C-alpha positions in Angstrom: 0.0 0.0 0.0 1.3 3.4 -1.0 1.1 5.5 2.2 1.9 8.7 0.2 -1.3 8.2 -1.8 -3.3 7.7 1.4 -1.9 11.0 2.8 -3.2 13.1 -0.1 -5.9 15.5 1.2 -8.4 14.4 -1.5 -8.1 10.7 -0.3 -8.5 11.7 3.4 -11.6 13.7 2.6 -13.0 10.8 0.6 -12.4 8.5 3.5 -14.2 10.8 5.9 -17.1 11.1 3.5 -17.3 7.3 3.2 -17.4 7.0 7.0 -20.2 9.6 7.1 -22.1 7.7 4.4 -21.9 4.5 6.4 -23.2 6.2 9.5 -26.0 7.8 7.6 -26.9 4.4 6.1 -26.9 2.7 9.5 -29.2 5.4 10.9 -31.7 5.2 8.1 -31.7 1.4 8.3 -32.5 1.7 12.0 -35.2 4.4 11.5 -36.9 2.4 8.7 -37.4 -0.7 10.9 -41.1 -1.3 11.7 -41.8 -2.2 15.3 -44.2 -1.7 18.2 -43.0 -0.6 21.6 -44.5 0.8 24.8 -42.6 3.0 27.3 -43.6 4.6 30.6 -42.5 7.1 33.1 -43.6 7.4 36.8 -42.8 9.5 39.8 -41.3 6.8 42.2 -41.2 9.3 45.1 -44.8 10.3 45.6 -46.2 13.5 47.0 -48.0 13.4 50.4 -51.3 15.1 50.2 -52.7 14.0 53.6 -50.7 13.5 56.7 -52.7 11.4 59.2 -50.2 12.1 62.1 -50.3 15.9 61.8 -54.0 16.5 61.3 -56.2 18.1 63.8 -59.5 16.7 65.0 -61.3 19.4 63.0 -60.3 17.8 59.7 -61.6 14.4 58.5 -61.0 12.7 55.2 -63.5 10.0 53.8 -63.4 7.9 50.7 -66.0 7.4 48.0 -67.8 4.8 50.3 -68.0 7.4 53.1 -65.4 5.4 55.1 -62.9 7.5 57.2 -59.3 7.6 56.0 -56.9 7.3 59.0 -53.6 6.7 57.0 -51.3 8.8 54.9 -52.5 9.6 51.4 -50.1 10.0 48.4 -50.2 11.2 44.9 -48.2 10.1 41.8 -48.2 11.1 38.2 -46.7 9.5 35.1 -47.0 8.9 31.3 -47.4 5.9 29.0 -46.8 6.1 25.2 -46.2 4.2 22.1 -42.4 4.6 21.4 -42.5 2.5 18.2 -43.4 3.5 14.7 -46.4 1.2 14.3 -49.9 1.5 15.7 -51.0 -0.9 18.4 -54.6 -2.0 17.8 -56.7 -3.3 20.7 -56.9 -6.6 18.8 -53.2 -7.2 19.4 -53.7 -7.2 23.2 -53.2 -10.8 24.5 -53.3 -9.9 28.2 -54.7 -6.5 29.1 -52.2 -3.8 30.0 -52.4 -2.9 33.7 -50.8 -0.6 36.2 -50.1 -2.2 39.5 -49.0 -0.5 42.8 -47.8 -3.4 44.9 -46.7 -1.3 47.9 -50.0 0.6 48.2 -52.8 -0.6 50.4 -55.6 0.9 48.3 -56.1 3.2 45.3 -58.5 6.0 46.3 -58.8 7.9 43.0 -57.3 7.9 39.5 -57.8 9.7 36.2 -56.3 10.3 32.8 -55.0 13.9 32.9 -54.4 14.4 29.2 -54.4 12.4 26.0 -51.8 13.1 23.3 -52.1 14.2 20.5 -55.8 14.0 20.1 -58.9 12.4 21.6 -59.3 9.7 18.9 -57.2 7.2 20.9 -59.9 7.0 23.6 -57.6 5.8 26.5 -59.4 4.6 29.6 -58.4 3.5 33.1 -60.6 0.9 34.9 -60.1 -0.3 38.5 -59.6 -4.1 38.6 -58.5 -4.5 42.2 -57.6 -2.5 45.3 -54.1 -1.7 43.8 -54.4 -2.2 40.1 -55.8 -0.4 37.0 -56.5 -1.8 33.6 -55.6 0.3 30.5 -57.9 0.2 27.4 -57.9 2.1 24.1 -59.4 2.4 20.7 -56.2 3.4 18.9 -52.6 3.5 20.2 -50.6 5.4 17.5 -46.9 6.1 17.4 -45.7 8.9 19.7 -49.2 9.0 21.2 -50.2 8.2 24.8 -51.5 9.8 27.9 -50.5 11.2 31.3 -52.3 10.0 34.5 -52.5 10.6 38.2 -53.2 8.1 41.0 -54.1 8.9 44.6 -53.5 6.0 47.0 -53.0 4.8 50.6 -49.6 3.4 51.3 -46.0 4.3 51.3 -44.0 7.2 49.8 -41.8 5.0 47.7 -44.4 3.2 45.5 -43.6 -0.1 43.9 -44.9 0.6 40.4 -45.2 -2.0 37.6 -46.7 -2.1 34.1 -47.8 -5.5 33.1 -49.6 -7.2 30.2 -48.9 -9.0 26.9 -49.0 -7.3 23.5 -48.3 -8.9 20.2 -44.6 -8.5 19.2 -43.8 -6.5 22.4 -41.6 -8.4 24.8 -41.3 -5.9 27.6 -42.2 -2.4 28.6 -39.4 0.2 29.0 -39.2 2.6 31.9 -37.7 6.0 30.9 -36.0 8.2 33.4 -37.1 11.8 32.8 -33.9 13.1 34.5 -31.5 11.2 32.2 -28.2 13.0 31.7 -27.1 11.0 28.6 -27.3 14.1 26.3 -24.9 16.0 28.6 -22.4 13.1 28.5 -22.6 13.0 24.7 -21.8 16.7 24.6 -18.8 16.3 26.9 -17.4 13.3 25.1 -17.8 15.0 21.6 -16.1 18.2 22.8 -13.2 16.2 24.4 -12.7 14.2 21.1 -12.7 17.4 19.0 -10.2 19.0 21.4 -7.9 16.0 21.3 -8.0 15.9 17.5 -7.2 19.5 17.2 -4.3 19.1 19.7 -2.7 16.2 17.9 -3.2 17.7 14.5 0.0 19.8 15.1 1.9 16.5 14.6 -0.4 14.8 12.1 -0.8 17.5 9.4 2.8 18.5 9.1 3.7 14.9 8.4 1.0 14.7 5.8 1.3 18.0 3.9 4.8 19.0 4.8 5.7 21.7 7.4 6.5 24.3 4.7 3.4 23.7 2.5 1.3 26.8 1.7 -1.8 24.7 1.9 -0.9 23.3 5.3 -2.8 25.8 7.4 -5.9 25.9 5.0 -6.2 22.1 4.9 -5.6 21.8 8.6 -8.5 24.2 9.4 -10.8 22.5 6.8 -10.1 18.9 8.0 -10.3 19.8 11.7 -13.7 21.5 11.1 -15.0 18.6 9.0 -13.9 15.9 11.5 -15.1 18.0 14.4 -18.6 18.3 12.8 -18.6 14.5 12.1 -17.7 13.7 15.7 -20.4 16.0 17.0 -23.0 14.5 14.6 -22.1 11.0 15.8 -22.3 11.7 19.5 -25.1 14.2 19.5 -27.4 12.6 16.9 -26.7 9.1 15.8 -25.6 7.4 19.0 -28.5 8.8 21.2 -30.9 7.5 18.5 -29.9 4.0 19.3 -29.4 4.1 23.0 -31.9 6.6 24.4 -35.7 7.0 24.1 -37.1 10.5 24.8 -40.5 11.3 26.1 -42.5 12.7 23.2 -44.8 15.0 25.3 
């Protein structure tokens, strides 16, 4: 192999463009895959809305059956959505989807706060036990779903689970709304760009020659091109494969 041919600027640019083309091809292959998926997000640390130990005798709380509530009451919120790119018809439900709060003693109240992006999905919550809710829908389209709230008796750290069986969906993914992945991608990409610029002082003189008039021009161009490529990879392509974002 003739290393001198490899070191020519036009060949280096062709190599970088080829790598970029491969990355773009991988991304579009991934984005064109047809699949169904369900993700959810929940507040694991609930908000206390009734403190039974710090309540005066002048205040009484009763449930829908007019029974007095003598324990702490908590409130949680969350979201459930279709993170795939195919709709999930109700006919694909093998075992109904349900929310279960194992650590709670009893669900007092619940509701769907908002449906996204329109009301045609017709999501519904139905109580099927003292600590479980069944989820039903007419349509469950991609990037669509709903937010919910649940008021319950129990503990602050609720044991939340989403269960059921849907055709071609093996499990349901929990998404952390406070994920810091995007920050780490930014830091890594900046470090790589800095390192490339630092070592280019030794790389480019050996390729173009220390006295070449084009040395500085090609150096700036190639550092800029490679820096942009690195930023694209770490800010766009890699997160697409490893991270799911909440669509609403």
